[in-house]
C-alpha positions in Angstrom: 14.7 20.2 28.5 13.8 16.8 27.0 15.3 14.4 29.5 17.3 11.3 28.4 14.4 9.4 26.8 13.2 12.4 24.8 16.7 13.3 23.8 17.4 9.8 22.5 14.2 9.9 20.5 15.0 13.3 18.9 18.6 12.3 18.2 17.3 9.3 16.3 15.1 11.5 14.2 18.0 13.9 13.5 20.2 11.0 12.5 17.7 9.9 9.9 17.4 13.4 8.5 19.1 14.0 5.2 19.8 17.6 6.2 23.0 18.5 7.9 22.8 22.1 8.8 24.5 24.1 11.5 21.2 24.0 13.4 21.2 20.2 13.3 24.8 20.1 14.4 24.1 22.3 17.4 21.0 20.3 18.3 22.9 17.0 18.0 25.7 18.3 20.3 23.1 19.5 22.8 21.4 16.1 22.7 24.7 14.4 23.2 25.3 16.5 26.3 21.9 15.5 27.6 22.5 11.8 27.0 26.0 11.6 28.3 26.2 14.4 30.8 29.5 15.5 29.1 29.9 19.3 29.5 32.2 19.4 26.4 29.2 18.4 24.2 27.2 21.3 25.5 30.3 23.6 24.9 30.5 22.3 21.3 26.8 23.1 20.9 27.4 26.6 22.3 30.2 27.2 19.9 27.9 26.2 17.0 25.1 28.4 18.2 27.6 31.3 18.4 28.7 30.7 14.8 25.0 30.8 13.8 24.6 34.0 15.7 22.0 32.6 18.2 23.2 34.2 21.4 20.3 32.9 23.5 20.9 29.3 22.7 24.6 29.9 23.1 24.0 31.1 26.6 21.7 28.3 27.5 24.1 25.6 26.4 27.0 27.4 28.0 25.1 27.3 31.3 24.6 23.6 30.9 28.3 23.1 30.2 29.2 25.3 33.2 26.9 23.4 35.5 28.4 20.1 34.4 31.9 21.4 34.9 31.0 22.6 38.4 29.5 19.2 39.3 32.8 17.6 38.2 34.7 20.0 40.4 36.0 22.0 37.5 34.6 25.4 38.5 38.0 27.1 38.1 38.3 25.8 34.5 34.7 27.0 33.9 35.3 30.5 35.1 35.3 32.2 31.6 32.1 30.3 30.7 30.5 31.3 33.9 31.5 34.9 33.3 29.8 34.9 29.9 26.7 33.2 31.2 26.5 35.7 34.1 26.9 38.7 31.8 24.1 37.3 29.5 21.8 36.6 32.5 22.2 40.0 34.0 21.9 41.8 30.6 18.7 39.9 29.9 17.3 39.9 33.5 17.4 36.1 33.5 18.7 35.2 37.0 17.4 31.6 36.8 20.1 31.0 34.2 22.6 31.2 37.0 21.0 28.5 39.1 23.6 25.9 40.0 26.5 28.2 39.3 28.9 29.7 41.8 27.8 33.4 41.2 25.8 35.9 43.0 22.6 37.6 41.9 22.2 41.1 43.3 24.6 40.2 46.2 22.8 37.0 47.1 24.1 33.6 46.2 22.4 32.1 43.2 20.2 29.1 43.8 21.6 25.8 43.3 
């Protein structure tokens, strides 16, 4: 991802853009999550990506939301998000997506 400095720079570019599309809204929410660490911003981005029909970016931002929730001690509240990310990761053979989440990959704890 971009990191805080890059996210701030890109957010500034989007704010100056005259276009307000669902893609921009999703990107702005993702950037907000990067800048603030707020899992709800990532969840908002995931919902927007879902409305667009972009299941990959939905899964990526859901994983970011879930990791943030786990870090905050909210793993139980994140259970349905983690389940969706886990299903996507297994279906697409992307075990790295589970890093930092309290799930297992082929019977072994996920890294993290």
